[in-house]
N, C-alpha and C positions, 0 to 999 in steps of 0.2 A: 513694486511688490505684487506678486501674482495673487489671483483669487483662488480660493479653495472651493471646488464644487462638491457638494454633498451627493453621494450616490445612494439613492433610495431605491430599494428593490421593489419593483412593481408587484402589487398584490395579485396572486394567482386567482383569478375570478372564474375558474372553470372547475367542474366536477363531473366525472364520468364523461369527459370530452365535451360537455355542454357549458356555455357561458351562463352567468347568473341571470342576465336579462332575458335569456331564451327559455328559462325554466319556469313553468307555472307553479304557483303556490301549492296547488293540489298535488302536483307531481312530486315535489319535495316532501310533502306530508305523507304521500303514499309510500315512498321509499323508506322513510323512517318507520312507518306503521308495519310494513312487511317484515321488518326485523324487530318487531315488538317494542319499538321505542315510542313512548307516548308523546303527544303534542298537545299544546294548550291553546285556548282562544286568544291569549295575549302574545303568542309567538309571531314574530314578523317573518317575512320571507327571507331576510338576511339571517335571522336566528336559525331558521330551518336549514338554509344553505350551509352555514358554518357547521352545523351538526352532521349534515350529509357528507361534508368533506372529511370530517373525523371518521365517520362510518366507512368511507371509501378506503381509508388506510387500514382498516381492520378486516376487510373482506378478502376471501381467496380469489385467485386469478379467474376462476370459472365464473363466479358471480359478477366480478368487475366487467368481464368481457360481455356477459349476457346483458347486463344493465346498459352498457354502452350501445350494444346493438339495438335493444328495444327503444332507447331514447332517440337514436339516429333514425329509426324507421317511423318514429312518432306514434308507436303503439302504446297500449296501456300495460304497465308493468304489473305482473302478478307472481304469486309464489309458484304457481305451476310453470310459468315461463322460466323461472330460476332453476327449478328442478330439471326441466328439459335441457338446460344449458350445461349440465354436468355430464361427464362421460358415462356411457352405458356399458356395464360389464357384459362381455359376450357370453359369460358362463351363467351367472345368476340373474342377469338382466336388471339388476338394480343400478341406480345412479350414485356416483360418489364424487367427492371433491378431488382435484388433481393429486394431492399428496397421498391419497388412498388408492390410486389406480396404477396399474403396470401396463405400459404401452408395448405393443408388439410381443407379448408373451414374456417380456423381461430381458430382451437382448436386442442390440441395434441391428444385428444381421437378419432379423426376421423378414421374410419376403412378403408377409401378410401384415403390412404396417397399419391397416385400418382396424385390426382387432385389438380390443382392450379388455383387460381383466382387473378385477379388484385384487388387493393384496391378500385378502382372505382366501379367495378362490385359487390364487397362485400358490399359496402355501399349502392348501389342501391337496392340490394336484401333485406338487413336488413330494410332499410327505407320503402320499399314497404310492407314488411311483417308487420311492426309495424303499418302501416296505415290501415291495413285490419284485423288484428287479435290481440289476447292478447299479452301484453308485458311480461307476466310472464315467458313464455317459447318460445324462438326463436330457431328453429332447424337449424342445419347445412344444407346448401344448397345441400350437397352431401350425407351425411350418415343419416341425420335426427335426430341425437343426439342433445341435448340441448347445445347451445353455452354458454360458461361461460360469466357472466356479464361483467367482465373486458375486455374480447375479444371484446364484442359488443361495449363497450365504446371507444375502440381504433379504431374501424372501422367506427364510425359515427361521425358527426360533426355538428356545428351550432345549430339551434333551436331544432332539434330532440335530440341532445346530452344533451342539457340543460333539456328538458322535461323528458328524460329517467333517468337522474341523479336524478331529483326530484322524479320521480316514485319510484326509488330504495330507496331513503331516507324515503319516506312516507309509503312504502309498509308494514313494520312491525308494524306501529302504527295507520293506518287510521281506523281500526275497533275498537279501544279502546274507552271507553265511553266518555272520555274528549277530544277526537280529534274533531277539527272543521276545515272546509274549510274556507279560506279567502273569505269574501263577496265582494271583489273588482272584478268586472266582467273581468278585465284585468289581474288578477293574478290567477295562478293555484296552489298556495302554500297552505299548511295546516299545522297544528301544534297541539300539546297537550297543553291545557290550564289547568294546574295543579290546579289552584285556583277554577276552576269550577264556580258554581252558587254563591258562597260566594262573589267573586269579578268578576262579569260577563263581565266587559269591557276587551276585549282582542285586542292586536295590532299585526298585521301580521309582522313577523320577516323579510319578504322579501320586502314588499311594504309599511309597516307602516300604512295600512288601519285599522281603528278602527271598531270593530263589537261587537255585543252583544252575549255572550255565550249562554244565555237562549233562545233568540228569533232567533238566527242565521240570523240576519239582520244587516245592518249598525248601528253603535252605536247611540242611542237616546240621543243627547246632552242635558245636564241640566235636565235630568230625570232619576230617578231610574227605575228599571224594573216594580215595582208596579205602579208608577206614569204613566209610558208609557201604561200599560194595562188599567188604568182607563180612559185615554184620547183617547184610541183607539175607533173609531166609531163602534158601534154595527153592522152597515152595513158591515164594513170591516171584522168583525169576521164572519158574515154570508157568505161573499164572500170567505173567507179563507176555511170555512167549505165546501162550494160548490166546491172550487178548490180541496180540499182533495178528495171528492167523484169522481170528474173527473179524478184525478190522479189514484185513486184506480181502476177505471174502464178502463181507456184507456192508461195509461202510461206503458212504458216498464221499468222494474226495473233492475238496474245493479246487477248481482248476486254477485259482489265482494264488492261494497261499499253501495249498496241499494239506490243509488240516482236514482230518476225517470227521464225519458226522453220521449219526444214526437217526433214522426217521421213525417216528411213532405217530402215524395218522397225519391228517392235514392235507394240504394241496401238494402239488408236485414241485413247488419252488422251495429251495433251501436257502436260508440267509446265514451266511458264515459270519463269525464275529469280526472278521477282517473287513466287513462291509460289502463283500461281493455276494451276489445271488446267482444261483445256477439251477439247472434242471436236474432233479433227483435221478430220473431214469438214465440220463446221459452220463451221470457221474458213477453209477453203480458198476462194479466189476473191474475198476482200475486197480492195477497191481503196483507193487513197489519197484517200478522200473524208472524211477526218477520223478514220478508224479506224486509219490507218497513221501512226505518228509520223515526222515529217520534220524535217530541219534543213538550213540552207544551208551549202554547203562549196564555195567558189570558184565560185559561180554555178550549181552543180549540185545538184539535190535528191538527197540520199542517204538511204536508209532505214536506220533504226537497228534 
């Protein structure tokens, strides 16, 4: 009859890479005190050691690494040493724990790998860039290479994240013939209406606003497109024609989606609702030679 050997796991008697017998009582006490944990006169070295082991499991990687290095050198651990052990943001020069920093501007391809920024500075930079320039290519703040779209989405939040996500969803389809913007002024969504002119009533998938595919206006209830055209006041048609001429003469045309815009003061950068930004002076003077999106409305060309 064989004997059964009991397997007893050896106790891990190390903390921060140091063995129990190599750590002084005052060192253990100092580590706990730095993290505002009280010690008493009746605490033994083993009691403090066990508490430090629990603390080790609660700390972030930056603090663990710094404490290990200080103990290996035999130096005195201080709160200042722990602060210096955290990455330094290259923008605001504050120090942060690893979860709150962005390495190399937010993408692996950055050629300036030693630069680090906190997430707050990264979001501020991207948000500011998106409010002044095109959304199609957002460069790294350090090396200038294009940031991956997924990295951008991880670094922004709130309303700007929602708009950017919509921009990415619509970017591949917004120049297709059957694409239409929602006619609800409070909605920035657009979609493909596959049925086109045959079934012109379209409903926005986001806000459920009903619009006419042909006229690109709110849906004309209880009227077909033909009936709507017949009841349209001729003066309105003339007004639309005059509006077209005004747009052709003085509107700035978005180079990306061909939507017209009028400018009333401000800087020279125009931000189209499609997400694209362009220079106003460069856009002025473009005519309806394919750069201006047009559609038929009761026999009159009306600019969108």
